[in-house]
Structure formats: structure tokens, C-alpha cells
C-alpha positions as CSV (number, residue, x, y, z in Angstrom):
1,M,-98.3,53.8,29.7
2,N,-96.3,51.0,31.3
3,L,-92.8,52.5,31.5
4,V,-91.1,49.3,32.4
5,P,-91.8,46.4,29.9
6,S,-93.0,43.1,31.3
7,R,-89.9,41.1,32.1
8,P,-88.5,38.8,34.9
9,P,-88.0,40.8,38.1
10,V,-84.3,40.1,38.2
11,L,-81.4,39.6,35.8
12,T,-78.6,37.3,37.1
13,L,-75.1,38.2,35.9
14,P,-71.5,37.2,37.0
15,A,-70.2,39.6,39.6
16,F,-67.6,42.2,38.7
17,T,-63.9,41.5,39.1
18,T,-61.3,44.2,39.4
19,A,-58.1,42.3,38.3
20,H,-55.6,45.1,39.1
21,S,-55.7,47.1,42.3
22,H,-53.3,49.0,44.4
23,A,-55.5,49.4,47.5
24,F,-53.2,51.8,49.4
25,Q,-53.5,54.4,46.6
26,R,-57.1,54.9,47.7
27,A,-55.6,57.4,50.1
28,L,-54.4,59.6,47.2
29,R,-57.9,60.4,46.2
30,G,-58.2,64.2,45.8
31,K,-54.5,64.8,46.5
32,T,-53.1,64.8,43.0
33,Q,-55.5,66.9,41.0
34,R,-53.8,70.3,41.1
35,P,-50.8,71.3,39.1
36,G,-47.5,70.8,40.8
37,P,-44.2,72.7,40.6
38,A,-43.1,70.7,37.5
39,T,-43.4,72.3,34.1
40,Q,-45.6,69.4,33.0
41,D,-47.6,67.1,35.2
42,D,-47.6,63.5,34.0
43,F,-47.4,59.9,35.3
44,W,-43.9,60.5,36.6
45,T,-44.8,63.6,38.7
46,W,-47.9,61.7,40.0
47,R,-45.6,58.9,41.0
48,E,-43.6,61.2,43.3
49,A,-46.8,62.1,45.2
50,M,-47.5,58.3,45.5
51,Y,-44.0,57.7,47.0
52,R,-44.6,60.4,49.6
53,L,-47.8,58.6,50.7
54,V,-46.0,55.3,50.8
55,D,-43.3,56.7,53.2
56,G,-45.9,57.4,55.9
57,L,-47.9,54.1,55.8
58,T,-48.1,51.9,58.9
59,P,-49.5,48.4,59.1
60,E,-52.6,49.8,60.7
61,S,-53.1,52.4,58.0
62,V,-52.4,49.9,55.2
63,E,-55.2,47.7,56.6
64,A,-57.6,50.6,57.2
65,I,-57.1,52.1,53.7
66,A,-57.5,48.6,52.1
67,R,-60.7,48.0,54.0
68,A,-62.1,51.3,52.8
69,A,-61.1,50.5,49.3
70,F,-62.5,47.0,49.3
71,E,-65.8,47.9,51.0
72,E,-66.3,50.5,48.3
73,L,-65.6,47.9,45.6
74,Y,-68.1,45.5,47.3
75,R,-70.8,48.1,47.3
76,C,-70.3,48.6,43.6
77,G,-70.8,45.0,42.7
78,V,-67.2,43.7,42.8
79,R,-66.7,40.4,44.4
80,T,-63.1,39.5,43.3
81,V,-60.0,41.6,43.4
82,G,-56.5,41.1,42.1
83,E,-54.3,43.1,44.5
84,F,-50.9,44.0,43.0
85,H,-49.2,44.3,46.3
86,Y,-45.8,46.0,46.4
87,V,-45.5,47.8,49.8
88,H,-43.7,45.1,51.8
89,H,-41.4,46.6,54.4
90,A,-41.1,49.2,57.2
91,P,-39.9,52.8,56.3
92,G,-36.3,52.6,55.4
93,G,-36.7,49.1,53.9
94,A,-36.2,46.8,56.9
95,P,-38.5,43.8,56.9
96,Y,-41.2,43.4,59.5
97,E,-40.8,40.5,61.9
98,D,-43.2,38.7,59.6
99,P,-42.0,39.7,56.1
100,N,-45.6,39.3,54.9
101,E,-47.2,41.5,57.7
102,L,-48.6,44.0,55.2
103,A,-49.8,41.3,52.8
104,H,-51.7,39.6,55.6
105,R,-53.3,42.9,56.5
106,V,-54.5,43.4,52.9
107,V,-55.9,39.9,52.6
108,R,-57.8,40.3,55.9
109,A,-59.3,43.6,54.8
110,A,-60.5,41.9,51.5
111,L,-62.0,38.9,53.2
112,E,-63.8,41.0,55.9
113,S,-65.2,43.2,53.1
114,G,-66.8,40.2,51.4
115,L,-64.3,39.8,48.5
116,R,-62.3,37.0,47.1
117,I,-58.7,38.1,46.6
118,T,-55.7,37.1,44.6
119,L,-52.7,38.6,46.4
120,L,-50.2,39.3,43.6
121,R,-47.0,39.5,45.5
122,S,-44.7,42.0,43.8
123,I,-41.0,41.7,43.1
124,Y,-39.3,45.1,42.8
125,E,-35.5,45.2,42.7
126,R,-34.5,48.7,41.5
127,A,-35.7,52.2,40.6
128,G,-34.7,51.7,36.9
129,F,-31.6,51.3,34.9
130,G,-28.9,53.4,36.5
131,R,-31.3,55.1,39.0
132,S,-31.1,55.2,42.8
133,L,-34.1,54.3,44.8
134,A,-36.4,57.2,45.7
135,R,-37.6,57.7,49.3
136,G,-40.5,55.3,49.7
137,Q,-39.3,52.8,47.0
138,D,-37.1,51.1,49.6
139,R,-40.3,49.7,51.1
140,F,-40.8,47.7,47.9
141,V,-37.4,46.0,47.6
142,D,-36.5,42.7,49.3
143,R,-33.0,41.9,50.4
144,S,-32.7,39.3,47.6
145,L,-34.6,37.6,44.9
146,D,-34.6,34.5,47.0
147,A,-36.2,36.4,49.9
148,S,-38.9,37.5,47.5
149,L,-39.7,34.0,46.3
150,R,-39.6,32.6,49.9
151,A,-42.2,35.2,50.9
152,V,-44.4,34.0,48.1
153,E,-44.1,30.4,49.2
154,A,-44.9,31.4,52.8
155,L,-48.1,33.2,51.5
156,Q,-49.1,30.1,49.6
157,K,-48.7,27.9,52.7
158,A,-50.6,30.4,54.9
159,Y,-53.7,30.4,52.6
160,A,-53.5,26.9,51.2
161,N,-56.9,26.0,52.9
162,E,-58.6,29.3,52.2
163,P,-60.8,29.0,49.0
164,R,-61.3,32.7,48.8
165,V,-57.6,33.5,48.5
166,R,-55.2,32.9,45.6
167,I,-51.5,33.8,45.6
168,G,-49.9,35.1,42.4
169,L,-46.5,36.5,41.4
170,A,-46.1,40.1,40.2
171,P,-42.7,41.1,38.9
172,H,-43.4,44.8,38.8
173,S,-42.1,45.8,35.3
174,T,-39.0,45.6,33.1
175,R,-37.8,48.9,34.7
176,A,-38.1,47.6,38.3
177,V,-36.8,44.1,37.8
178,N,-33.3,43.3,36.8
179,P,-33.1,41.6,33.3
180,S,-31.0,38.8,34.8
181,S,-33.8,37.9,37.3
182,W,-36.6,37.1,34.9
183,K,-35.6,33.6,34.1
184,E,-35.7,32.5,37.8
185,I,-39.0,34.4,38.4
186,L,-40.7,32.9,35.4
187,G,-39.4,29.4,36.3
188,F,-40.9,29.8,39.8
189,A,-44.2,31.0,38.6
190,G,-44.4,28.1,36.1
191,A,-43.5,25.5,38.7
192,H,-46.3,26.7,40.9
193,A,-48.8,27.3,38.1
194,M,-49.7,30.7,39.5
195,P,-51.0,33.8,37.9
196,L,-48.2,36.1,36.6
197,H,-49.0,39.8,36.3
198,A,-46.7,42.6,35.3
199,H,-47.0,46.3,34.2
200,V,-46.0,46.3,30.5
201,A,-45.8,49.3,28.1
202,E,-47.8,51.7,30.2
203,Q,-45.5,54.6,29.4
204,P,-43.3,55.5,26.4
205,R,-40.3,56.2,28.6
206,E,-40.5,52.7,30.0
207,I,-40.3,51.4,26.4
208,D,-37.4,53.6,25.5
209,E,-35.4,52.6,28.6
210,C,-36.0,48.9,28.0
211,L,-34.8,49.4,24.4
212,A,-31.7,51.2,25.6
213,E,-30.9,48.5,28.1
214,T,-31.9,45.3,26.3
215,G,-32.3,46.3,22.7
216,K,-35.9,45.1,22.9
217,R,-39.3,46.6,23.8
218,P,-40.6,45.3,27.1
219,L,-43.0,42.7,25.7
220,E,-40.4,41.5,23.2
221,F,-37.9,41.1,26.0
222,L,-40.4,39.2,28.2
223,A,-41.4,37.0,25.3
224,D,-37.8,36.0,24.7
225,E,-37.5,35.2,28.4
226,G,-40.5,32.9,28.2
227,A,-43.1,35.0,30.1
228,I,-46.0,34.7,27.6
229,S,-48.5,32.0,28.5
230,S,-52.2,31.6,29.3
231,R,-51.4,32.6,32.9
232,F,-49.7,35.8,31.9
233,V,-51.5,39.1,32.5
234,V,-50.1,42.3,30.9
235,V,-51.3,45.2,33.0
236,H,-52.1,48.3,30.9
237,G,-50.5,47.4,27.6
238,T,-51.2,51.0,26.5
239,H,-48.5,51.2,24.0
240,L,-48.3,47.6,22.6
241,L,-47.8,47.2,18.9
242,E,-49.7,44.9,16.6
243,H,-47.1,42.2,16.5
244,E,-47.0,42.2,20.3
245,A,-50.8,41.8,20.4
246,A,-50.5,38.8,18.1
247,M,-47.9,37.2,20.4
248,L,-50.3,37.6,23.4
249,G,-53.3,36.4,21.4
250,Q,-51.5,33.2,20.2
251,A,-50.7,32.3,23.8
252,R,-54.2,33.2,25.1
253,S,-52.7,35.7,27.5
254,F,-54.6,38.6,29.1
255,V,-54.3,42.3,29.0
256,C,-55.8,44.1,32.0
257,M,-56.8,47.6,31.2
258,C,-57.6,50.2,33.8
259,P,-59.4,52.9,31.9
260,T,-60.3,55.2,34.8
261,T,-56.7,55.3,36.1
262,E,-55.2,55.4,32.6
263,R,-57.2,58.5,31.7
264,D,-56.4,60.1,35.0
265,L,-52.7,59.7,34.5
266,G,-52.8,60.6,30.8
267,D,-51.3,57.3,29.8
268,G,-52.8,57.3,26.3
269,L,-55.3,55.1,24.4
270,P,-54.4,51.5,23.6
271,N,-55.1,49.8,20.3
272,L,-58.0,47.7,21.5
273,G,-58.9,46.6,18.0
274,A,-55.5,44.9,17.6
275,L,-55.9,43.1,20.9
276,R,-59.4,41.9,20.1
277,S,-58.6,40.8,16.6
278,S,-55.6,38.9,17.9
279,G,-57.6,36.9,20.4
280,V,-56.1,38.5,23.5
281,R,-58.3,38.0,26.6
282,L,-59.3,41.3,28.1
283,C,-60.1,42.2,31.7
284,T,-60.4,45.4,33.7
285,G,-58.9,46.9,36.9
286,I,-59.5,49.8,39.2
287,D,-55.8,50.3,39.7
288,S,-55.4,53.6,41.7
289,H,-59.0,53.8,43.0
290,V,-59.2,57.4,41.7
291,V,-62.8,56.4,40.6
292,C,-64.6,53.4,42.0
293,D,-67.1,52.5,39.3
294,P,-66.8,49.1,37.6
295,F,-69.2,50.3,35.0
296,E,-66.8,53.1,34.0
297,D,-63.9,50.7,33.7
298,M,-65.9,48.2,31.7
299,R,-67.4,50.8,29.4
300,G,-64.1,52.5,29.1
301,L,-62.7,49.7,27.0
302,E,-65.3,50.4,24.3
303,V,-65.6,54.2,24.5
304,H,-61.9,54.8,24.6
305,E,-61.6,52.8,21.4
306,R,-64.3,54.9,19.9
307,L,-62.3,58.0,20.7
308,R,-59.1,56.5,19.3
309,T,-60.7,55.4,16.0
310,R,-63.5,58.0,15.8
311,K,-66.0,55.3,15.1
312,R,-69.0,53.9,17.1
313,V,-69.5,50.3,18.2
314,A,-66.0,48.9,17.9
315,A,-66.2,45.4,16.4
316,A,-66.8,42.7,19.0
317,R,-65.8,39.1,18.4
318,A,-69.1,37.8,19.6
319,G,-71.2,40.4,17.8
320,H,-72.6,41.7,21.1
321,P,-70.4,44.4,22.6
322,A,-72.3,44.5,25.9
323,A,-72.0,40.8,26.6
324,E,-68.3,40.9,25.7
325,L,-67.6,43.9,27.9
326,W,-69.5,42.3,30.9
327,A,-67.4,39.2,30.5
328,S,-64.2,41.2,30.5
329,A,-65.3,43.0,33.7
330,S,-66.3,39.8,35.4
331,T,-65.4,36.2,34.4
332,E,-62.3,37.0,32.3
333,G,-60.9,39.0,35.2
334,A,-61.6,36.2,37.6
335,E,-59.7,33.8,35.3
336,A,-56.8,36.2,35.1
337,C,-56.7,36.1,38.9
338,G,-56.7,32.3,39.0
339,F,-60.3,31.8,40.0
340,H,-61.7,29.2,37.6
341,G,-65.3,28.0,37.1
342,E,-68.5,29.5,38.3
343,G,-68.1,32.4,40.7
344,P,-70.2,34.9,42.6
345,A,-73.2,36.3,40.9
346,L,-75.1,39.6,41.0
347,T,-78.9,39.9,40.7
348,V,-80.1,43.1,39.1
349,R,-83.6,44.3,39.8
350,T,-85.3,45.1,36.4
351,D,-88.4,46.7,37.8
352,D,-86.6,49.9,38.6
353,P,-87.3,53.1,36.6
354,F,-83.7,52.9,35.3
355,F,-85.1,50.3,32.8
356,A,-88.0,52.6,31.7
357,F,-88.5,52.4,27.9
358,V,-85.8,49.7,27.7
359,D,-87.1,46.9,25.4
360,D,-87.0,43.2,26.5
361,G,-83.6,41.8,25.5
362,D,-81.8,45.2,25.7
363,E,-81.4,45.2,29.5
364,L,-77.7,44.2,29.4
365,D,-76.9,46.9,26.8
366,A,-78.6,49.5,29.0
367,L,-76.6,48.4,32.0
368,V,-73.3,48.4,30.3
369,F,-73.6,51.6,28.4
370,S,-75.8,53.6,30.7
371,G,-75.2,52.1,34.2
372,S,-73.1,53.4,37.0
373,R,-72.3,52.8,40.6
374,A,-75.4,54.9,41.4
375,L,-77.2,51.6,40.7
376,D,-75.7,49.8,43.6
377,G,-79.2,49.7,45.2
378,L,-80.2,47.5,42.3
379,L,-77.3,45.1,42.6
380,T,-77.4,42.3,45.2
């Protein structure tokens, strides 16, 4: 019996994009998986461990960790990364001689690992409404909003002639950015036509605090400030409501989901059906690098929705879930990062025993729903 049906020896597909990454968090792997002293471990207790890591980072360790993270992504078939970069300064918060020292280190690590990178330079102004900065957070905060925007301009100038690099703006979240700053941030991003990424509605507490401060949910507040556009990328969007999905879909905005991190942190299950039916563009991100497997993040969009709805094969707009999911994990992510047009491709060997008993025409379905990073030997 011929276990592998007769077919072309390779399948050519767009390479994976991970549109949301915090590369330094690769160094947390294995460090946050035991119960802590708190009565309940959750996102907020995990965050304290992350801040302890941040406090000890050096320029050399930032670059070394980023290189390890990016090399691992490359081996898994990723060729484009959106790096949401928010560790800017030395311990204690003093800027380095070059305020973009750590950003340059991260960009170099990506390029030397074979990746295209969108460096999404974060703006982080506070710990939250009425909260003092925790130790480690002072490394995220610039001396002023003007200093933040000047740093972004300097990065644009530094990489203006590097086709593998894009610069974007990443106001961290409604809890970390002052309400009065958003108009200027959004005006800057619009004037420079750059990607705009922000964490939105990842945690219920974030929503409650935004309601208390502004009278609006995070996305409602950002919509009124003028954030929503085709360049806007909501990161996570775990707790968006249907009317918020409709606003994003009307503007052709993106939602970048990070299934392997969201399940690790216990964030919850998003209403993917509402996002899809509203026309929101979906992409995926590795986020905290707890698992490095673009197949898992891609497949997580679908299988998490099956868990939420207790139904199989959540409706796909195109009628082919595997094709839609691969697009979300590749070309849609690249668009969200500001890379337009044809990009890097992967060739997949189809003469491998992985494809045994797979019928002609079902190769993509097999890859999406049964593949894993263990197939990296098939991907070139």
C-alpha cells in the first residue's frame, strides 16, 4: 500500500508571523508554574514574577534572551515578528546614553536570527490609576510623553533604509497610559502612518478600572479618542463585547490573539465568533514565549472557540477553516505589523510519513489541525 498519496513533493505556503512578542519573557520559561504564596495565582501574581525578571536585565542579557527567542521562532517556521518592546531604561529608570539601546539590541537579535521585525516601541506612563510603580516598572517609563515620541522618531530614522525593519507605536494599555495622553499618541501614529498596537480587554480588572476612571470600557474609550482604524491592532481582546467587535470590524482593525499565553495565564476564552462575523482581521502572537509553536497558536483560535461554544468547526467566513487559520498566522499578522505584499514563504515536504493516509487536497487541513513544531524538519 502506498501510504503517501501521489502529490507534488512540496507545498508552498506563506511563512508564519508572530505579531505579538515580548522576547525578554522567554527567560521566564519554567519559573512561574508552581503555586506562589498568594491565595490565588492569576495574571496579576504572574506579573510580579515578570517584574522581578525585568529588574535584573542588562543590555547583554536582553540581547542574548531575544536571540534565543528569535532563533527558536525561526526554527518553527516564523519569519516575521512584532516585538512589543517596553523595557527601555536601566534599573531605577535612568535612560541609557542612547535611549534606544535596548531596542537596537532586540532588532539586531531578530535580524541575525533571520527574521523581519516590527519594533513596536511602547509608551508606558503609570502603574495604573492611583497606583505607584512597582520595582521593575520604572524601566518602562520615559521622562515625558515627548521623550517617548522622540525615541520613536529616532528609531524610524535609524532603520529608514532597512527593509526588514518596521517601527510601530505601542501605547501599552488604558491602565498604563494616562487618559490625557491618547490624543497626542494617536495623532503621532496617524501622521507617521505606523502600526498601532495596544493591549485591550485582556483582564476583567483592567475593564473595571477603566470604567471607574473614564466611565467607559477600554475599547469604548479608545474609540472615542479616535484609535480605531485599519492600522489598529487590539492585542488579546479576550473580554470584548459584541458591539466592540462590530466597531473593530467596521474599521477593518485587527485583533491579535495569543492562545498559548492566554491559556497559560488563565485569561479566558474570547468570543471569536463575534469577531469573525463582524469582519475583524485576526492574527496570532506568541506573547510570553511560554510555548514556542506557531501551530498551537494558529490552531488555538479554532479549538478555543470549540471549547467556548461546545461545537466543532466554528464557522469560517471563507468556508475553509484551515486556509483562514493559516492566513491569520501568516499574512494577516504581517499586515498587522506593517509588512504589505508578498513576504517570505515556507516549503513543506509532502513526501514525509506525516502525510500518510492524507488525501490529495487535505494537506493544509492536516498541517493546521495535526501539525506541530516537531515538523520543523519538513519546513524550509
